[in-house]
DRENFITOR-91311 format. One record per residue (C-alpha): x, y, z; residue number from 1; residue in three letters. Coordinates in nm, 3 decimals, decimal comma. Layout:
{{X Y Z} NUM ALA}
...
***
This chain:
{{-1,850 3,381 -0,324} 1 MET}
{{-1,747 3,027 -0,228} 2 SER}
{{-1,808 2,755 -0,484} 3 ARG}
{{-2,006 2,441 -0,382} 4 PRO}
{{-1,843 2,115 -0,317} 5 LEU}
{{-2,045 1,838 -0,482} 6 HIS}
{{-1,953 1,476 -0,539} 7 LEU}
{{-2,145 1,363 -0,851} 8 HIS}
{{-2,315 1,024 -0,786} 9 PRO}
{{-2,206 0,900 -1,135} 10 ASP}
{{-1,842 1,011 -1,107} 11 ARG}
{{-1,600 0,778 -1,286} 12 LEU}
{{-1,871 0,577 -1,460} 13 PHE}
{{-1,855 0,549 -1,845} 14 PRO}
{{-2,003 0,838 -2,037} 15 ALA}
{{-2,226 0,620 -2,262} 16 ASP}
{{-2,572 0,637 -2,103} 17 PRO}
{{-2,659 0,270 -2,128} 18 ALA}
{{-2,318 0,159 -2,008} 19 THR}
{{-2,331 0,415 -1,726} 20 ARG}
{{-2,677 0,281 -1,619} 21 ASP}
{{-2,537 -0,073 -1,588} 22 LEU}
{{-2,224 0,045 -1,409} 23 ALA}
{{-2,445 0,233 -1,163} 24 ARG}
{{-2,652 -0,081 -1,098} 25 ALA}
{{-2,345 -0,296 -1,041} 26 LEU}
{{-2,192 -0,032 -0,814} 27 TYR}
{{-2,510 -0,019 -0,607} 28 ALA}
{{-2,467 -0,387 -0,520} 29 GLU}
{{-2,107 -0,348 -0,390} 30 VAL}
{{-2,093 0,011 -0,259} 31 ALA}
{{-2,190 -0,091 0,093} 32 GLY}
{{-1,967 -0,399 0,121} 33 LEU}
{{-1,710 -0,398 0,407} 34 PRO}
{{-1,362 -0,265 0,339} 35 ILE}
{{-1,084 -0,524 0,350} 36 VAL}
{{-0,753 -0,334 0,360} 37 SER}
{{-0,481 -0,604 0,344} 38 PRO}
{{-0,181 -0,384 0,287} 39 HIS}
{{-0,102 -0,033 0,409} 40 GLY}
{{0,106 0,188 0,633} 41 HIS}
{{-0,135 0,332 0,889} 42 THR}
{{-0,010 0,359 1,241} 43 ASP}
{{-0,131 0,087 1,487} 44 PRO}
{{-0,084 0,327 1,770} 45 GLN}
{{-0,395 0,510 1,651} 46 TRP}
{{-0,619 0,219 1,748} 47 TRP}
{{-0,411 0,115 2,048} 48 ALA}
{{-0,447 0,461 2,223} 49 SER}
{{-0,763 0,576 2,045} 50 ASP}
{{-0,638 0,932 2,103} 51 ALA}
{{-0,773 1,225 1,904} 52 THR}
{{-0,586 1,312 1,586} 53 PHE}
{{-0,495 1,678 1,647} 54 GLY}
{{-0,551 1,939 1,377} 55 ASN}
{{-0,623 1,939 1,012} 56 ALA}
{{-0,260 1,994 0,906} 57 THR}
{{-0,124 1,717 1,138} 58 GLU}
{{-0,364 1,459 0,995} 59 LEU}
{{-0,419 1,550 0,629} 60 LEU}
{{-0,125 1,749 0,515} 61 LEU}
{{0,203 1,668 0,694} 62 VAL}
{{0,193 1,285 0,660} 63 PRO}
{{0,077 1,275 0,296} 64 ASP}
{{0,364 1,258 0,045} 65 HIS}
{{0,114 1,260 -0,244} 66 TYR}
{{0,016 1,614 -0,131} 67 VAL}
{{0,348 1,772 -0,050} 68 PHE}
{{0,534 1,625 -0,345} 69 ARG}
{{0,300 1,818 -0,577} 70 MET}
{{0,338 2,130 -0,371} 71 LEU}
{{0,717 2,092 -0,357} 72 TYR}
{{0,720 2,051 -0,740} 73 SER}
{{0,570 2,402 -0,761} 74 GLN}
{{0,822 2,556 -0,531} 75 GLY}
{{0,643 2,537 -0,195} 76 VAL}
{{0,890 2,470 0,086} 77 ALA}
{{0,813 2,155 0,275} 78 MET}
{{0,917 2,324 0,603} 79 GLU}
{{0,638 2,578 0,547} 80 ASP}
{{0,392 2,290 0,523} 81 LEU}
{{0,507 2,161 0,861} 82 GLY}
{{0,706 1,862 0,726} 83 VAL}
{{0,980 1,785 0,979} 84 CYS}
{{0,924 2,132 1,125} 85 ASN}
{{0,740 2,138 1,458} 86 PRO}
{{0,781 2,516 1,474} 87 GLU}
{{0,550 2,568 1,171} 88 ALA}
{{0,217 2,732 1,237} 89 ASP}
{{-0,044 2,461 1,134} 90 PRO}
{{-0,300 2,723 1,030} 91 ARG}
{{-0,051 2,905 0,815} 92 ALA}
{{0,050 2,575 0,654} 93 ALA}
{{-0,316 2,494 0,581} 94 TRP}
{{-0,378 2,836 0,432} 95 ARG}
{{-0,070 2,776 0,204} 96 LEU}
{{-0,212 2,438 0,101} 97 PHE}
{{-0,559 2,601 0,033} 98 ALA}
{{-0,404 2,868 -0,188} 99 ARG}
{{-0,247 2,599 -0,403} 100 ASN}
{{-0,524 2,344 -0,400} 101 TYR}
{{-0,588 2,412 -0,771} 102 HIS}
{{-0,261 2,225 -0,843} 103 LEU}
{{-0,443 1,901 -0,771} 104 PHE}
{{-0,708 1,932 -1,048} 105 ARG}
{{-0,745 1,600 -1,229} 106 GLY}
{{-0,531 1,408 -0,980} 107 THR}
{{-0,633 1,113 -0,755} 108 PRO}
{{-0,527 1,319 -0,452} 109 SER}
{{-0,808 1,574 -0,547} 110 ARG}
{{-1,069 1,296 -0,563} 111 MET}
{{-0,960 1,141 -0,234} 112 TRP}
{{-0,937 1,472 -0,047} 113 LEU}
{{-1,278 1,601 -0,182} 114 ASP}
{{-1,436 1,283 -0,063} 115 TRP}
{{-1,281 1,328 0,286} 116 VAL}
{{-1,393 1,689 0,296} 117 PHE}
{{-1,751 1,622 0,182} 118 ALA}
{{-1,822 1,280 0,320} 119 GLU}
{{-1,614 1,259 0,637} 120 ALA}
{{-1,653 1,619 0,751} 121 PHE}
{{-1,970 1,736 0,577} 122 GLY}
{{-1,810 2,048 0,417} 123 ILE}
{{-2,020 2,192 0,132} 124 GLU}
{{-1,787 2,451 -0,022} 125 VAL}
{{-1,469 2,397 -0,212} 126 ARG}
{{-1,127 2,436 -0,059} 127 LEU}
{{-0,955 2,759 -0,175} 128 GLU}
{{-0,788 3,060 -0,015} 129 ALA}
{{-1,120 3,212 0,094} 130 GLU}
{{-1,236 2,895 0,274} 131 THR}
{{-0,909 2,789 0,426} 132 ALA}
{{-0,997 2,889 0,781} 133 ASP}
{{-1,348 2,739 0,760} 134 LEU}
{{-1,184 2,416 0,658} 135 TYR}
{{-0,918 2,425 0,922} 136 PHE}
{{-1,160 2,500 1,199} 137 ASP}
{{-1,433 2,258 1,083} 138 THR}
{{-1,186 1,971 1,052} 139 ILE}
{{-0,988 2,047 1,372} 140 THR}
{{-1,306 2,087 1,577} 141 ASP}
{{-1,439 1,759 1,440} 142 SER}
{{-1,113 1,576 1,520} 143 LEU}
{{-1,156 1,677 1,889} 144 ALA}
{{-1,486 1,490 1,911} 145 SER}
{{-1,537 1,130 2,008} 146 ASP}
{{-1,696 1,056 1,668} 147 ALA}
{{-1,359 1,116 1,497} 148 PHE}
{{-1,144 0,909 1,726} 149 ARG}
{{-0,962 0,629 1,534} 150 PRO}
{{-1,185 0,343 1,655} 151 ARG}
{{-1,500 0,529 1,580} 152 ALA}
{{-1,383 0,612 1,225} 153 LEU}
{{-1,275 0,244 1,176} 154 PHE}
{{-1,634 0,141 1,250} 155 GLU}
{{-1,795 0,426 1,063} 156 ARG}
{{-1,597 0,334 0,747} 157 PHE}
{{-1,718 -0,022 0,774} 158 ASN}
{{-1,359 -0,161 0,784} 159 ILE}
{{-1,359 -0,535 0,840} 160 GLU}
{{-0,983 -0,571 0,867} 161 VAL}
{{-0,680 -0,348 0,812} 162 ILE}
{{-0,319 -0,456 0,791} 163 ALA}
{{-0,033 -0,234 0,897} 164 THR}
{{0,327 -0,297 0,796} 165 THR}
{{0,611 -0,339 1,051} 166 GLU}
{{0,976 -0,442 1,035} 167 SER}
{{1,119 -0,743 1,226} 168 PRO}
{{1,268 -0,488 1,468} 169 LEU}
{{0,921 -0,370 1,577} 170 ASP}
{{0,801 -0,499 1,912} 171 THR}
{{0,439 -0,489 1,794} 172 LEU}
{{0,347 -0,340 2,128} 173 GLU}
{{0,058 -0,139 1,975} 174 HIS}
{{-0,089 -0,454 1,825} 175 HIS}
{{-0,060 -0,623 2,165} 176 ALA}
{{-0,234 -0,321 2,324} 177 ALA}
{{-0,523 -0,341 2,074} 178 ILE}
{{-0,571 -0,708 2,163} 179 ARG}
{{-0,570 -0,632 2,535} 180 ARG}
{{-0,819 -0,349 2,502} 181 SER}
{{-1,107 -0,565 2,420} 182 GLY}
{{-1,207 -0,351 2,118} 183 TRP}
{{-1,333 -0,576 1,835} 184 GLN}
{{-1,171 -0,399 1,540} 185 GLY}
{{-0,940 -0,624 1,352} 186 LYS}
{{-0,595 -0,462 1,301} 187 VAL}
{{-0,323 -0,699 1,194} 188 ILE}
{{0,038 -0,659 1,098} 189 THR}
{{0,254 -0,766 0,801} 190 ALA}
{{0,622 -0,871 0,803} 191 TYR}
{{0,839 -0,617 0,613} 192 ARG}
{{1,202 -0,727 0,653} 193 PRO}
{{1,373 -0,475 0,427} 194 ASP}
{{1,587 -0,309 0,705} 195 PRO}
{{1,748 -0,646 0,784} 196 VAL}
{{1,758 -0,784 0,430} 197 ILE}
{{1,884 -0,490 0,219} 198 ASP}
{{2,260 -0,438 0,281} 199 PRO}
{{2,223 -0,087 0,142} 200 GLU}
{{1,952 0,009 0,389} 201 PHE}
{{2,093 0,267 0,629} 202 GLU}
{{2,208 0,110 0,958} 203 GLY}
{{2,195 -0,245 0,817} 204 PHE}
{{2,472 -0,383 1,033} 205 ARG}
{{2,332 -0,216 1,348} 206 ASP}
{{1,989 -0,362 1,261} 207 ASN}
{{2,143 -0,708 1,255} 208 LEU}
{{2,280 -0,649 1,608} 209 HIS}
{{1,928 -0,541 1,714} 210 ARG}
{{1,778 -0,847 1,555} 211 LEU}
{{2,026 -1,061 1,751} 212 SER}
{{1,923 -0,891 2,077} 213 GLU}
{{1,548 -0,940 2,013} 214 MET}
{{1,577 -1,308 1,914} 215 THR}
{{1,874 -1,442 2,106} 216 GLY}
{{2,016 -1,571 1,773} 217 GLU}
{{2,361 -1,482 1,635} 218 ASP}
{{2,253 -1,269 1,335} 219 CYS}
{{2,605 -1,227 1,214} 220 LEU}
{{2,604 -1,600 1,133} 221 SER}
{{2,405 -1,729 0,835} 222 TRP}
{{2,218 -2,001 1,031} 223 SER}
{{2,145 -1,765 1,315} 224 GLY}
{{2,022 -1,496 1,078} 225 TYR}
{{1,777 -1,735 0,911} 226 LEU}
{{1,665 -1,868 1,243} 227 ALA}
{{1,595 -1,514 1,362} 228 ALA}
{{1,372 -1,454 1,054} 229 HIS}
{{1,181 -1,770 1,133} 230 ARG}
{{1,134 -1,669 1,490} 231 GLN}
{{1,015 -1,316 1,405} 232 ARG}
{{0,780 -1,442 1,133} 233 ARG}
{{0,617 -1,680 1,382} 234 ALA}
{{0,572 -1,392 1,626} 235 PHE}
{{0,418 -1,171 1,354} 236 PHE}
{{0,185 -1,457 1,261} 237 ALA}
{{0,086 -1,497 1,621} 238 ALA}
{{-0,005 -1,124 1,616} 239 MET}
{{-0,236 -1,173 1,318} 240 GLY}
{{0,001 -1,141 1,014} 241 ALA}
{{-0,103 -1,329 0,712} 242 THR}
{{0,157 -1,174 0,474} 243 SER}
{{0,500 -1,051 0,421} 244 THR}
{{0,610 -0,754 0,211} 245 ASP}
{{0,925 -0,699 0,019} 246 HIS}
{{1,013 -0,353 -0,123} 247 GLY}
{{1,319 -0,434 -0,334} 248 HIS}
{{1,471 -0,218 -0,608} 249 PRO}
{{1,415 -0,500 -0,860} 250 THR}
{{1,238 -0,834 -0,879} 251 ALA}
{{1,563 -1,025 -0,906} 252 GLN}
{{1,575 -1,368 -0,730} 253 THR}
{{1,856 -1,614 -0,683} 254 ALA}
{{1,900 -1,969 -0,561} 255 ASP}
{{2,255 -2,005 -0,440} 256 LEU}
{{2,382 -2,320 -0,280} 257 ASP}
{{2,422 -2,315 0,099} 258 ALA}
{{2,797 -2,250 0,091} 259 LEU}
{{2,773 -1,967 -0,160} 260 ALA}
{{2,487 -1,808 0,034} 261 ALA}
{{2,679 -1,824 0,357} 262 GLU}
{{2,989 -1,669 0,197} 263 ALA}
{{2,779 -1,391 0,053} 264 LEU}
{{2,617 -1,323 0,391} 265 PHE}
{{2,961 -1,297 0,559} 266 ARG}
{{3,048 -1,020 0,314} 267 LYS}
{{2,726 -0,816 0,340} 268 VAL}
{{2,713 -0,850 0,715} 269 SER}
{{3,071 -0,729 0,753} 270 ALA}
{{2,989 -0,424 0,534} 271 GLY}
{{3,234 -0,536 0,267} 272 ASP}
{{3,033 -0,569 -0,047} 273 PHE}
{{2,975 -0,426 -0,396} 274 THR}
{{2,643 -0,294 -0,527} 275 ALA}
{{2,619 -0,617 -0,735} 276 ALA}
{{2,671 -0,829 -0,421} 277 GLU}
{{2,401 -0,632 -0,234} 278 ALA}
{{2,164 -0,698 -0,527} 279 GLU}
{{2,251 -1,068 -0,523} 280 LEU}
{{2,191 -1,091 -0,148} 281 PHE}
{{1,846 -0,930 -0,187} 282 ARG}
{{1,775 -1,173 -0,474} 283 ALA}
{{1,872 -1,470 -0,255} 284 GLN}
{{1,665 -1,347 0,032} 285 MET}
{{1,349 -1,332 -0,177} 286 LEU}
{{1,397 -1,709 -0,239} 287 THR}
{{1,475 -1,764 0,130} 288 GLU}
{{1,153 -1,584 0,220} 289 MET}
{{0,962 -1,798 -0,028} 290 ALA}
{{1,104 -2,105 0,141} 291 ALA}
{{0,980 -1,984 0,471} 292 MET}
{{0,645 -1,894 0,330} 293 SER}
{{0,605 -2,256 0,208} 294 VAL}
{{0,656 -2,362 0,573} 295 ASP}
{{0,456 -2,101 0,758} 296 ASP}
{{0,190 -2,004 0,504} 297 GLY}
{{0,249 -1,630 0,497} 298 LEU}
{{0,157 -1,479 0,161} 299 VAL}
{{0,450 -1,297 -0,009} 300 MET}
{{0,403 -0,951 -0,159} 301 GLN}
{{0,678 -0,826 -0,386} 302 ILE}
{{0,676 -0,449 -0,442} 303 HIS}
{{0,978 -0,379 -0,675} 304 PRO}
{{1,075 -0,103 -0,903} 305 GLY}
{{1,094 0,215 -0,691} 306 ALA}
{{1,405 0,425 -0,704} 307 PHE}
{{1,389 0,528 -0,342} 308 ARG}
{{1,488 0,871 -0,214} 309 ASN}
{{1,592 0,997 -0,568} 310 HIS}
{{1,629 1,355 -0,437} 311 ASN}
{{1,948 1,339 -0,230} 312 ALA}
{{1,899 1,682 -0,083} 313 ARG}
{{1,544 1,613 0,032} 314 VAL}
{{1,655 1,274 0,176} 315 PHE}
{{1,939 1,438 0,371} 316 ALA}
{{1,704 1,712 0,511} 317 ARG}
{{1,379 1,512 0,560} 318 PHE}
{{1,456 1,140 0,542} 319 GLY}
{{1,257 0,867 0,380} 320 ARG}
{{0,913 0,873 0,230} 321 ASP}
{{0,906 1,242 0,137} 322 LYS}
{{0,773 1,214 -0,219} 323 GLY}
{{1,106 1,160 -0,402} 324 ALA}
{{1,054 0,786 -0,478} 325 ASP}
{{1,026 0,729 -0,854} 326 LEU}
{{0,917 0,437 -1,076} 327 PRO}
{{1,184 0,259 -1,272} 328 SER}
{{1,195 -0,003 -1,543} 329 ARG}
{{1,147 -0,354 -1,399} 330 THR}
{{1,194 -0,701 -1,553} 331 GLU}
{{1,016 -1,006 -1,415} 332 TYR}
{{1,040 -1,307 -1,647} 333 VAL}
{{1,411 -1,370 -1,605} 334 GLN}
{{1,432 -1,209 -1,261} 335 ALA}
{{1,180 -1,446 -1,098} 336 LEU}
{{1,291 -1,765 -1,273} 337 LYS}
{{1,531 -1,888 -0,998} 338 PRO}
{{1,261 -1,861 -0,743} 339 LEU}
{{0,999 -2,012 -0,971} 340 LEU}
{{1,217 -2,299 -1,076} 341 ASP}
{{1,230 -2,398 -0,708} 342 ARG}
{{0,881 -2,307 -0,584} 343 PHE}
{{0,664 -2,195 -0,880} 344 GLY}
{{0,453 -2,515 -0,883} 345 ASN}
{{0,418 -2,553 -0,503} 346 ASP}
{{0,054 -2,502 -0,405} 347 PRO}
{{0,162 -2,403 -0,054} 348 ARG}
{{0,325 -2,081 -0,179} 349 LEU}
{{0,131 -1,767 -0,274} 350 SER}
{{0,307 -1,458 -0,415} 351 ILE}
{{0,137 -1,133 -0,510} 352 ILE}
{{0,337 -0,931 -0,767} 353 LEU}
{{0,310 -0,555 -0,800} 354 PHE}
{{0,476 -0,317 -1,046} 355 THR}
{{0,541 0,045 -1,111} 356 LEU}
{{0,637 -0,036 -1,473} 357 ASP}
{{0,309 -0,060 -1,662} 358 GLU}
{{0,482 -0,185 -1,976} 359 SER}
{{0,522 -0,526 -1,800} 360 THR}
{{0,149 -0,584 -1,746} 361 TYR}
{{0,069 -0,755 -2,079} 362 ALA}
{{0,422 -0,861 -2,176} 363 ARG}
{{0,530 -1,027 -1,850} 364 GLU}
{{0,313 -1,011 -1,542} 365 LEU}
{{-0,022 -1,136 -1,690} 366 ALA}
{{0,142 -1,431 -1,870} 367 PRO}
{{0,331 -1,528 -1,559} 368 LEU}
{{0,027 -1,510 -1,335} 369 ALA}
{{-0,179 -1,685 -1,605} 370 GLY}
{{0,051 -1,989 -1,574} 371 HIS}
{{0,222 -2,031 -1,237} 372 TYR}
{{-0,006 -2,152 -0,960} 373 PRO}
{{0,185 -1,953 -0,693} 374 CYS}
{{0,146 -1,612 -0,861} 375 LEU}
{{-0,125 -1,353 -0,841} 376 LYS}
{{-0,127 -0,992 -0,964} 377 LEU}
{{-0,151 -0,706 -0,716} 378 GLY}
{{-0,372 -0,410 -0,813} 379 PRO}
{{-0,253 -0,088 -0,981} 380 ALA}
{{-0,011 0,052 -0,724} 381 TRP}
{{0,117 0,385 -0,605} 382 TRP}
{{0,163 0,615 -0,907} 383 PHE}
{{-0,100 0,408 -1,087} 384 HIS}
{{-0,354 0,393 -0,805} 385 ASP}
{{-0,581 0,617 -1,015} 386 SER}
{{-0,878 0,589 -1,246} 387 PRO}
{{-0,667 0,566 -1,561} 388 GLU}
{{-0,414 0,341 -1,395} 389 GLY}
{{-0,687 0,102 -1,283} 390 MET}
{{-0,837 0,091 -1,628} 391 ARG}
{{-0,498 0,027 -1,790} 392 ARG}
{{-0,441 -0,254 -1,548} 393 PHE}
{{-0,768 -0,429 -1,624} 394 ARG}
{{-0,735 -0,384 -2,000} 395 ARG}
{{-0,373 -0,507 -2,008} 396 ALA}
{{-0,410 -0,807 -1,780} 397 THR}
{{-0,759 -0,953 -1,802} 398 THR}
{{-0,731 -1,129 -2,142} 399 GLU}
{{-0,423 -1,327 -2,028} 400 THR}
{{-0,454 -1,358 -1,648} 401 ALA}
{{-0,831 -1,330 -1,615} 402 GLY}
{{-0,987 -1,172 -1,310} 403 PHE}
{{-0,928 -1,466 -1,073} 404 TYR}
{{-0,546 -1,437 -1,088} 405 ASN}
{{-0,581 -1,085 -0,937} 406 THR}
{{-0,638 -0,996 -0,573} 407 VAL}
{{-0,896 -0,726 -0,564} 408 GLY}
{{-0,783 -0,384 -0,434} 409 PHE}
{{-0,558 -0,259 -0,157} 410 ASN}
{{-0,504 0,105 -0,068} 411 ASP}
{{-0,140 0,094 0,050} 412 ASP}
{{-0,171 0,423 0,226} 413 THR}
{{-0,068 0,615 0,544} 414 ARG}
{{-0,367 0,847 0,505} 415 ALA}
{{-0,639 0,679 0,710} 416 PHE}
{{-0,927 0,905 0,616} 417 LEU}
{{-0,865 0,846 0,242} 418 SER}
{{-0,908 0,469 0,268} 419 ILE}
{{-1,289 0,463 0,204} 420 PRO}
{{-1,239 0,712 -0,078} 421 ALA}
{{-0,971 0,496 -0,248} 422 ARG}
{{-1,188 0,180 -0,218} 423 HIS}
{{-1,482 0,374 -0,358} 424 ASP}
{{-1,276 0,474 -0,664} 425 VAL}
{{-1,170 0,114 -0,726} 426 ALA}
{{-1,526 -0,013 -0,700} 427 ARG}
{{-1,651 0,246 -0,942} 428 ARG}
{{-1,372 0,182 -1,201} 429 ILE}
{{-1,420 -0,202 -1,176} 430 ASP}
{{-1,801 -0,163 -1,222} 431 CYS}
{{-1,747 0,059 -1,523} 432 GLY}
{{-1,505 -0,195 -1,675} 433 PHE}
{{-1,747 -0,480 -1,619} 434 LEU}
{{-2,034 -0,283 -1,764} 435 ALA}
{{-1,830 -0,227 -2,086} 436 GLU}
{{-1,771 -0,599 -2,111} 437 LEU}
{{-2,143 -0,667 -2,076} 438 VAL}
{{-2,236 -0,406 -2,339} 439 MET}
{{-1,984 -0,562 -2,576} 440 GLU}
{{-2,148 -0,909 -2,512} 441 HIS}
{{-1,821 -1,044 -2,373} 442 ARG}
{{-1,975 -1,146 -2,042} 443 ILE}
{{-2,329 -1,177 -1,918} 444 GLU}
{{-2,487 -0,931 -1,679} 445 ASP}
{{-2,515 -1,192 -1,400} 446 TRP}
{{-2,145 -1,266 -1,443} 447 GLU}
{{-2,064 -0,902 -1,407} 448 ALA}
{{-2,263 -0,890 -1,084} 449 ALA}
{{-2,065 -1,189 -0,949} 450 GLU}
{{-1,737 -1,040 -1,062} 451 LEU}
{{-1,821 -0,704 -0,901} 452 ALA}
{{-1,856 -0,871 -0,565} 453 ARG}
{{-1,548 -1,088 -0,612} 454 ASP}
{{-1,330 -0,794 -0,710} 455 LEU}
{{-1,453 -0,587 -0,422} 456 THR}
{{-1,454 -0,840 -0,142} 457 TYR}
{{-1,404 -1,211 -0,205} 458 ASN}
{{-1,073 -1,220 -0,397} 459 LEU}
{{-0,884 -1,007 -0,147} 460 VAL}
{{-0,992 -1,224 0,139} 461 LYS}
{{-0,887 -1,544 -0,045} 462 GLN}
{{-0,554 -1,403 -0,170} 463 ALA}
{{-0,446 -1,271 0,173} 464 TYR}
{{-0,582 -1,576 0,359} 465 ARG}
{{-0,813 -1,360 0,566} 466 LEU}
***
């Protein structure tokens, strides 16, 4: 007999009855607020074409590295799940997923997916081997309907704005198509220059040639290269961008003089560089990007500390973003000093810092953001986008940075249907944390109510200049 799927209304609230009651009341005031999603990796083509999504496997399984990394860790072949394998039978792949759904017990993926199954598709039994076909057919049939087209879901989920992420080499044609369509949904872009900033990014020199072709600048010269960035940033801003995003291995910054920077660029653009020189160039480019942000007002996001594509065999077979990126130790105090020495006190600059190294929250990040006017703390990210990760973030940073040097929540996801689920988790965790502070007489109940709204809606709009 199939077991029921039920989302408890008090999920994630504190267990103490009085604290839970207060958390529930706080949550009731923010649960219905619009979703502001200022950073993520959804595909703008979805809203440009408004085409149907396909089947359950194509939408919920194949693109989700959170899902297939867990399955891969238990010996399930990614090819059998349909990853980079167009010959795979989507129903067979879904059945394989359903047989192994127990692997996700206690994980954020389980919470997000159960929300999607119950709230988005109205399924009332749990996913397991016996219900695999019911799920596949229910989801796939729903996706064929107009109610599940991308624009309809955008409106149903009460999304006020969503930001995608594109490289300088992207034409932004889908964003242009959205604007021409007359649809009122707000989908903006963000400037992610890693492919033309990281000398170790595959195809870096070819990417510089493409950047030259797109901009008419000589991107093998230092002055032309910087001019091309300024041109593309202005184009992205004209297409709605309010932020840039930088996914570097470390948070290292540098402030070389013009001659040294030009000499370093000649080496990396020629492909004749060491690993240390590649790191120095990335460090210099964070400072160059900060200088441009001072001029054009784009908010900087720095996402350091991921060892990308750690599994060489998976990378060779499947490419990037296949669940083999891993957190690594990251240092900020010394790393950011060259940039902060130059711009840290400039009110025109806004930098949002993220980390995968939780040991830095109380020791480095909260003290930095609690002092420098240009710095804010991004929310618990990626591996820490979870109930316990969010609680650790609040407990480690609030006493030093406060709430108002943080920027609310962003979902940072490719999985469109999970966005409301992720925002719901963040709202519940924050309301629970605020309720605890009230019960400990550290803040008043009216302050908690104001904070709940700020953490859910106001701070993200302020931080990302939306």
